[in-house]
N, C-alpha and C positions, 0 to 999 in steps of 0.2 A: 504493498500500497503507499510505503514511505517512498520506492520509487516512483511512484503518477511526481508527486509533488515537488522532490526534485529536480524532476523533468521538465517541472514549470518554471523552476527558477536558472535551471539552465538554459530554456528556450528564451526567457524574458534577458537575461544577461547577454545573447547572441543579438538579440533583439537591440539589445543599447549601443552593443557595440558597432554594427550595421550604421550607427547614423555618428559619423565621423565628426563631420562640422559641430555636434554637441558636445563632442566629446571635449576638441580643443577650446571652443567659447566658453565650455564649462570650467575650465584652467584658469582662464583668463578671469572670468564674472569673478569666481571664488578668491582670486589672489585680489581684483582690483576692491572688491567688499573689504576685506584684510585691511588694506592698502588706506580704504579713508576710515573705516572704524579706527587703526592704528594712531595715525595723527590726529583724530580727534578728541581719544581720549590724550594722547600724550600733551597735545593742547590745556585740555581739562587739567593732566599732573602740572605743566607748567617747569616751576622750579622743586615740586616739593618729590622727594623720593618714594611718600609712601602716603596712600589716602585711604582709609578704613581696614589698614593692616593689610593694604595690598600694592608690592611694589611697582614700578614703573615697567619692569622686564616680566614680572609675572600678568599684571594686565596686556603686554605685547602676549606675551605665550598665550594668556588664554582666548584672549582675541584667536589668534591662529590655529589655536586649538577647537575651540567651538565654532570656527566658520567651516571647516575641514572635518569636526563631526558631524556639521548639517548633511555636507554632502552625501555622508552614509546613512542615516533616517530619514532623510526627507523621502517623498513617496508622492504620487498623484492618486494613491489607491480610493480618495474618496473623490475626485472629480471620473475619474472611471468608473470606479460602480455606478455613482447616480447615472453618467451618459449612457450604461448599458442597461438602467431601467428605463429612462426616457425613451432610448431605441428601442426596446424590446427583446437586446441581444439573451439579456439575464434569464429569459425563459430557455434559453438553448444550454447554458453554462447550468443552470437546475437539474438537467436532466443528465449530465456527467456523472463519471463515476467514480467522483472526488468532491470534497465539502468546497463548498465554493467559496466560502471563510477563509479557510486552511490555506485553500489554493491561492487567492488574493494575498494572501502572509506572506506565502512562498516566491511570489511573484516581485512582490516587495521587496525579498530577503535579495532576491537572486540582482533588481535594478541597487540596492545597497549596496552587494559584492562586488558589483562594476565599478559605481562613484567611488568606493573605497579605495579600491585598486586604481583607478586612472583615473582619478579626481585627486582625492585627498594624497596620497603619498607623491605622485610628482608636483601635489600643488605646494604640499609642506616644504619638500626639496626645496622648492623657487624660493617661497617664502624666509623661508630661513637662512638664506644668501642675501636677502635684500632687508630683512629687520631684523634688530637684535632680540629674539628671542631664547630661552632658555629651555629644552627637553631635558628630562631625567634621564640618566642611566644605568636607573636601578631597574631590572628588568619586574621585579614584583611588579612596581607602580605602575607599570605599562600592563602588566597582567589585570590590576584593579582596574585598567582603565577600560582595556577590552571590554570587562566581564558587564563592567556600568554601561557603556556605549548600546550593548548590545539589548539590554535592559530598556534603553533608553530608547533603541525602535522600536521596541516591542509594541512601550507604551505611545511611540507616534503615531505606529499605524492602529494600533486600536481607535486612538481619537480619530483617525482618517477614517475607517471602519464605521465608525458611528456618525459622523457625520455624513460618511456617502449614504449610509444604510436609510437616511431620513428622505433621500428622496424617493420611498415607497409611501410616505406619507403627506409632503408638500411638493412630489413632482419635480418641482426647480428652485433647487438648495444651492445654486452657485455664491449668494448673498450670503448665505452661513459658512459656505466653506471659505470664501475668501476671509470673512470675520475671523474663521478658528483660527487661519494661517498666521493671521497678524496676533490675536492673541497666544497663541504658540510664539512665535517670535519674540515676544515681550513678556512675559511672563516666565519662559523657559530660561533666562538667561543670556537669551544668545545676541540681543541689542544692549542690555544694561543685568550686571550681575548680579546676583539676587542680594550681594551684601551690600551695594548701594542705597536698594530699596528703603523706606521708609519703616522704622521698627514695626510700627503695626500692621504694613502691608508684609514683611517678612514673616510675621506670628502665622497669616492667613496663607502665606504659599508655600509653608514645612505640611500642610494638610492637604494641598491638592498636587495633583500628578505632572504639572510642568517642569519643574525644576530639575525631575528625573530624567529628560528627556536633552539638556543641554550643559546643565550649571555643575550637574554632579559630576556626570563623566571628565568636562574642562577643566574642572575646579581638581581632581583627581591629579589630573597630568603636569596642570599649571601650578596648581598652589603646594603641591606636595604635600596634601592634608594628612593628618595621624590615622592610623591603622581601624582603630577605635570608631572614627567618623567615620570611613570606609565604609567598616562592616555596619551602621546607621543609616547610612544613604541606599547602600544595597536594600538593607531588610527592608525600608521605604519603598523602593524600585520594585521588588519584590512583590509588596503586599499590593503594589496598583497594577501590577499585569495582573494577578488576580481578581480584586476590583470590576474592572474595567468590562473582564472577561463580561460576566453578571447580567449588565444592562447590553450589549451587542447580543448574547443570546438570547433574550428576553425580546428586545426591537428586531430578531431576524426570525425569533417565532411570530412573530405578531404581526410581520411582513409578506410573512409566503402564506398566511392566512388571506390577507385582503391583498395580493395583488394585484396591480391594475398598470397595465402597458402601456405608453403611448408610442403609435406609430405600428403596435403588434399586429 
């Protein structure tokens, strides 16, 4: 059974590989994003060596790691699911001999692996030659980062699936998809690290899944947080991967009972 999902992942990887222009433009776009946020944060730091316990070098590293991590966990499954619901192809997908939702997850993973190997790795090499970032030499730190990044991918994918499935109920959910993307980029710590949020906002975000997408893995690699904090962060990420599956399952069961296909 697992072979079917691995094949879906492989096919998505090969499909991404076919669009070479997206590959080259992706590296350029992510590198430009890092450059823009690097100069913005350096302007904020000015002559200060540290703000909120984060040094300028740590911030530069955080920006680079956060954006290159986004290349892995980012996917368009929400748009893809919504489009399949609108054009009726979801009906064909439902009769195939595998789980529709799990299949989408593996397709997203194939896309993420492509972006990781062909966007993040070469992009990080380029960025490290241009900007003064400091990456750890401790391999255990890289191991914790990899685990956290994968859990962040799962959380982001689950939120995308939830948003995409809403097309079963409101048919055109593009506004919701755009709003979700902005909220995730902001509250996940991609644009502004969580440590720079007001205290009341940080107390709220602790109980939400967003920081597990970007802030946690990026902090593990860029700030060198303690093992105790790493384990605590990973526990929260694991909890959210379980909790988010509940509304997905309930929404999916309800959606299948009231399936309405436009143009089908």
